[in-house]
Every structure is written in structure tokens, then in C-alpha cells.
C-alpha positions, 0 to 999 in steps of 0.5 A: 500500500502506498501511503503517499496519497494519504500523507498528501491528503492529511497535509493538504487538510492541515494547510487548509485548516491553517489557512482558515485560522489565519483568515479568522485571525485577519478578520478579528484583527481587522475588526479590533483595528477598526474599533480602535480607530473609531475609539481613537477618533472619538477620543480625539473629538472629545479630548482635543477641545478640552486640551485646546481649552486647557492650553488657552487657559494656561496661555491666559494665566501665564502672565498672571502667574509670572506677575505673582511669582515676581511679586512674591520674589520682590516681597521676599526680598523686602521682607528679608531686608526688613528682618535684617534691619529689625535684627540689627535694631534688636541687637543694638537695643540689647547691647544698650540695655546690657550697658545700662544694666551694667551702669545701674549695677555699678551705680548701685554698688557705689551707692551701697559702698558709700552708705557703708562708708558713711555708716562707719564714719558716723559710728566713728565720729558720733556714736563712739564719742557719745558712748565714751562721753556717756560713760564718762558722765556716768562715771563722774556721776557715780563718783560724785554720788559716792563722794557726797554719799547721797542716796541713789534714786530708784528711778536712776537704777533703771539703765537704758541700753546705749542703743536706745539713747538716740531713739 
């Protein structure tokens, strides 16, 4: 038996099936392509006016945005200059205040020193001689009472502390 005609028949059938498959693929791709083209046309029809509108809006807003950016830049420069001046002023005020506090401290220290010196001088020149004189008078008085033998007055026995003599 000769198998060649059978193989040729099977091969022919396979080629016909492959051709059918290729034709079906071609038809499916063609339909998809036409759908994609229709969709692309529809997107262009809807998106392009929107894109044109957005572009025109951007072109209208561009000068305004440039003006705003320029104003912000100028304002920032002015504010920076003002802050530098304020910083310099505050630094100057702090330095001057520090100097005034130092001067006030020195003045207060000098005043306290002078008060202490005055107290010492008053103590040396007034209080000590008065105490010495008071002691001398009490001694002379006690000596005279002893000499003349007089009675001591009960009122005089009450001694007044020396600190209360001047009050």
C-alpha cells in the first residue's frame, strides 16, 4: 500500500485548516483595528477641545502667574531686608540695655559702698564719742554720788541700753 496519497491528503487538510485560522485571525484583527480607530477618533473629538481649552487657559494665566511669582520674589526680598534691619535694631537695643544694666549695677554698688562708708564714719565720729562721753558722765556721776554719799534714786537704777539713747 502506498501511503503517499494519504500523507498528501492529511497535509493538504492541515494547510487548509491553517489557512482558515489565519483568515479568522485577519478578520478579528481587522475588526479590533477598526474599533480602535473609531475609539481613537472619538477620543480625539472629545479630548482635543478640552486640551485646546486647557492650553488657552494656561496661555491666559501665564502672565498672571509670572506677575505673582515676581511679586512674591520682590516681597521676599523686602521682607528679608526688613528682618535684617529689625535684627540689627534688636541687637543694638540689647547691647544698650546690657550697658545700662551694667551702669545701674555699678551705680548701685557705689551707692551701697558709700552708705557703708558713711555708716562707719558716723559710728566713728558720733556714736563712739557719745558712748565714751556717756560713760564718762556716768562715771563722774557715780563718783560724785559716792563722794557726797547721797542716796541713789530708784528711778536712776533703771539703765537704758546705749542703743536706745538716740531713739
